[in-house]
N, C-alpha and C positions, 0 to 999 in steps of 0.2 A: 794585910789581907782583909782584916775585919773592916777597915775603912773602905777598901775597894768594894766589898760586898754591900756595905751600907749605901755607898754612892750609886751602885748599879740598881739597888732596890728603889732608891729615891727617884732615879731617872725613869725606871719602869712605872712607878706609881704616878709620876708626873705625866708620862705619855698616856697612861690609861685614863687619867682624869681629863686630859685634853680630848681624848676620843669620846668619853662619856659626855663631856660638855657640848661637843659638836653633834652628838647624836640627837636626831629629832624623831618625834612620833607623828607620822603623816596620817591625816584622815582622808580617805578616798571614797567617793561616791561612785557606785557602779551598778550595772544592770545584772539581773539574776539569770543570766544564761550560762550555758555549760563552759564556755571558754573562760569567762570571767571567774567562775567558781573554781575552775582548775588553777587559774593564776593565784587565787587566794591560798590554795593548798601548797603552792611553791614559793610563797613569800619568804619563807625562812632562808632561802638562798640569797635573797636581796639583803636581809638583815645580817647574815654572816659576812657578806662582802662589804657592807657599808656601815653597819652599826645602827642604822635607822630602823625603827619599828613602824608597823602599819596597823591602823585601825580601819576596818572596812564597814561601810554603810551600804548594804546590798538591797536593792529595791526593784520591784516590778517596773517594767519599761515605762508605762504611763506615769507612774509615781516618781520615778527617777527624773524624767523630763521636767515635771512640775517642780520638784524640790531644787534641782540645780538652777533652773531658770529663776525661781524666786530668790535663791541665795545670791546669785551673781548680779541680778538687777537691783537688789537692795543692799549690796555689799555686806551681806550677812557674815561672811568669813567662816562658815561652818566647815568648809572643805579646803584642803590643800591641793587636791587633784580631783577633777571631775571627768567622768566618762560621758563624752558628748559625741556628736556626729557631724556629718557634712552640712546639715542645715544650720546648726547653731554656730559652728566655728567661724566661718567668714564674717557673719554678722557681728558676733561678739568681738572678734579680732579688730574689725573696723571701728567698733565703739571703744576700743582700748580696755576691754574687760578681761583680756587674756594676756599672759606673758608670751612674747614672741619666742619661738624655738629656733632661732637663727644662729645659736652659738653652741649647738650640741657638739660633742667631741668628735675628733677625726675618726676614731675607732668605730663610732656609731654608724658612720657611712650613710648619711641622710640621702645621698644621691641614689642609693639602692631602692628607695621607696618607689613603688609603681607610680608613674606620672599621674594616672587618674586619681590616685589616692592623695598624693601630695597636693595636686591642684585643687581638689575638693576641700582640702583642709587649710587653705591659704587665703590670704587677702593681700592684694597688690604684691604677689610674689613672695610673701613671708608666711611660713608655716606657723600656725598657732595651736595645733594639736597634732600628736603623732599617732598614726593608725596602729591599734593593737591587732586588729584584723580588718581586712576589706572584704566586701561581698557584693555580689549581684544576686539575682534570684534565678532559679531554674526549676525544671520538673524533676522530681524524684518519684520513681514509680516501681511497682512490684512486677518484676519480669515474669514471675510465675502466673500472676493473675491476668496479665496482658496476654500471655500465651493461651491461657484457659479461655479467654474471651475471643480467641481466634484473630487477634489483631497484633500489629507490629508497630512499635513506637518509632516514628522518624526522628532523626537528629534535630530537626527544626520543624515541629508540628504546627498545625493551625488550631485555632480555637474550636472550629467545627469538629476536628478529629478528637480533641480532648473531651468535648461534651459527649460525643458518641461513645468514646472509650469509657468515660466515667459511668455512663448509664449501663454499659455492657458489663462492667466489672462489679457493679453493685449487687450485693447479696444480703438482703436485710435479715434473712433467717440466720446467716452466719455472722451477723454484725460486721459486715464488710461494706464500708462506704466507698463508692467509686472514686471520690475526690474529697480532699480536706483542704479548705482555704480559709484565710482569715476573714472573719466578719466583725471582730471585736472593735468597739468604738475607740478612737484615739488616732491622732493624725499620723503617728508612726506605726500603728498596728493595722487595723482594717483599712484605715485611710490611705496608708502607703500602698497596700495591695491594689485597691480599686483604682487609685490614680495611675499606677503603672499599667494596669490592665486597660484603662480608658485610653491611654496613648495609642494602643494597638487598634482601637476602634475609631480612631480619628478625633477623639475628644481632647479638650484642653480646659484648664481652669479659667483662663482669661483670654480674651482677644487682645489685639495689640494696643487697645485703648483702656485696658484693665477693666473691661466689662465682664461680669461673670457669664459663663457659658452653659450653666446647668439646664437651661431651657432648650438645649439643642437635641436633635435626633440622636447624635453620637452618644451623649450621656444616657439618654433613655435606652438606647440599644445596649450599652454596657451594663447598666444595672439590671435590666430585665433578663439579659442573657445569664448574668451571674446568679441572680436569685432563682431563676427557673432550673438551672443546672444544679445548684446546691439543694433546692427543694427535692429534686428527683434523685440525686446521687450523693449528697453530702450528709454529714452526721447531724443528729438531732441537736438543737441548740447551737448551730454554727455561728449564729449572730453574736455569741459571746466568746468565741474561740479566737485566740491569738497564736503567736508563734509557739509558746510552750505547750498549750493545749493540743495543738495539731501534731507537734513533735511526739507527745506522749501517745496519741492515737496511732500514729504511723508506727512507732516502735512496738506497739502492742499488736500490730498486724491488722488494724482496723481501717486502713486507708489503702485504696488501690493506687492513688496518685496524690502527691502533695506538691504544690508550687510555692516555694518560699526561699528563704535565704540560702545561698550556696554553702554557707558555713555549717548548715545542718547536715551536710553529707557525711561528715565524720561521725556524727551521732547515730544516724540511721544505719551505718555500716559497721558499727561497733558491736560485736557479738555479746559484750558484757551487758549492754543496755537494750539492744534491739533484737526482737524475736525473728525479724525478717532480714537480718544483716547480710545473709548470703544470696538474697534475691532482689537486689535494688539496682535499678538502672537510672541513667541520667539523660536529660535532653534539654535543649534550649527552651526558654519560656515561649509560650505560643504567640502567634501573630494572626493577622487577618488579611495578609497580602497587601497592606497599605504602606509597607516599608518601615514599620516600627514594631519591635517586639515588646512584650509586656514585662520586661525585666527592669529592675531598678539598679541603683548604684548607691552604696552606703559604706561607711566605715565606722565602727565603734573605735573611738580614739580617746587619748588621754590629754587633757589640757589643764593648765595651771591658772587659777583665777588671779588677776592682778591684785596686788595688795597683800598676798600671803606673806607671812614672816618666814616661811620655810622654802623659798624658791629654789635654793641650791639643792636641797635634799629632794625636792619634788622633781627636779630635772634628772637627778640621779636615778630616781625610780622609773621615770619615763624611758630613760635610756636602757635600763635593765629590762623593762617589760616589753619593749617594742624592738628589741635588738635581734640580730642573728643568734647571739648566744642564748637568748631565751628560747628561740625556736629549737636550738639543739638540746637545751635542757628538757623541753617537753618531749622531743623525739626520744631522748634517752629514757625518760620515765614512762611515757605512754605510747611510744611508737610514732613513726612519721605521719601516719594517717590523721593523728590528732593534733598536729601543730597548728597554730593560728594561721589561716590562709590569707591570700589576697592582698598582702601589704608590701611584700618585697619581691623585686624582680629575681633576685638570686635563688629564691625558693623554687621557682619554676625552671631553673637551670640546674638544680641539684639532682644528681643521679639517684639519690635516695628517695626523691619525691616524684620523679617522672612517671613511675609505674602505679602510683596511687590512682584508683579507678576514676575518681571524680576531679582530679587535678586539671586535666585538659579542659573539661566542660566549664569548670569554675573560671578559669582564665579567659576562655572565649566569651563567657557571659559578661564578665567585668569589662572586657575590651569592646563589647558590642553596645554598651550603654553610653549614651552621649548626653550629658547634662546641658550642653549648649544647644542641642537640637533634638529635643525629646518628643516633640509633637508633629503630627502630619501637617497641620496648618501652622503658620508662624505664631509664636507666642512671645510675650515681652519678658519672660522670666527664665532664670537658670534653674535647673533641677529636673530630675526624672520623676520621682515620686513625691516631690514637693516643689513649691515655688519659693525661691530663696529671698523672701522678703520678711521683715520682722513680724508682720501681721498674720502670716500664714498659719502658724501653730494654733493660735486661738480660733481663727476662722475654721480651719480644717478639723479641729477637734469637735466643734459644733456640727459641722456638716457630716462628719463621720457618725455622730450620734443619731442624726436623722436617717442616715443610710442603714445603720444597725437596727433601728426601729422598723424600717421597711423589711429588712431580712427576717425579722421576728414576726412579721405579719401584723404589727401594731398600726401600720399605715400603709398606703399604697406606694409604689415606686414613684408614681407621678406626684403624689403629695410630698414625698421626701425631696424630690428634685425642685419642686416649687419653693419649699422652705430653704433649701440650699442656695437657690438663686437669690432669695431675699436676704438671707444672712450675709452672703458674700458681698453683694452690692452695697448693702447698708454699711458694712464694716469698711469697705474700700472708700466709700464716700466720706465717712467719718475720718478716715486716715489721710484724706486729701489727695487720693489718686485720681479722683474724677471731679 
């Protein structure tokens, strides 16, 4: 009997040591938005299931992009998993900088990922990052303030309606801005918004010969319309506001309308965080009757840098964080309205999710964005709010800085566009496009 007990103890100790030896500590770089912060709070579930622990490096959006780009291009090895998007993934996958995700388990059901998301995170049919959530952009608005202004929001409004409503809803004495929009510099911050908006005005970054188009009437119309509307109806300092700043303003009741990521819908309708949760409506992003709406297409996704020593554990984390099981975990803890949206087809077929007020508009917005045909006139690039070429991030960051300076009144719109034209053409010439 004593021998049997000793043998069992030895086997148990042996198994435990194997489990400990196989357990990894993963370092993950991520963005400081609500869904990612929520995931960090649920990581204990992953550790319980796998034994692996996680160290988070949580960064503001512009800083995250800079850090992960520097790390992967220099093979720095600081991260085992990176939070990246539809811009970086196909380019980095093509360069061999990311581990292919073509061998995820059968239970994971990769075929359930929305085609728009899987396609945007793939190169030559191979997925290189898995979407934690997918998004487009749409209008979130105060139904009470719209009614007070004597107006009714259409399901698919025009920019002229939005500008009129923004001015009508503005009440400076009550600290209510008719509209809150991104003006913050950064290709994925204010740069993303103004690029998506410009599509609906008939603008484009490049013509078919890769010549910059900032000297066009369409770009002038876009920037002047945006600045005039924001000066009249936007918050003070809008030139430095990005996603998080506008989210905070909206939740505090200081915005009549906010056009931004569909993923924000769960935050503005959450009574724990939003003072206006019970009076939020949704509509498609505006257009100008030219056949293009001003909504973007994006996914925050998880990718694995090639060369990591912890590839197997990293894949386990990605399966955990982007699975249907994770969606159910969030639903159990936080309610169905707070699950990560826009990534899986089955979510929009789930009876528990169908009655969520923003679910239908989110899906419609995602499906209406076409990265292969985003501009009125033909363009040589893929992408809605970006051009999927390696040079774009650097060029667009500089261009967005000029735009933000114009929003802040430090230069005219015409001066900003003249500089944008020179910056872009110089960079494209140096890169050999012309």
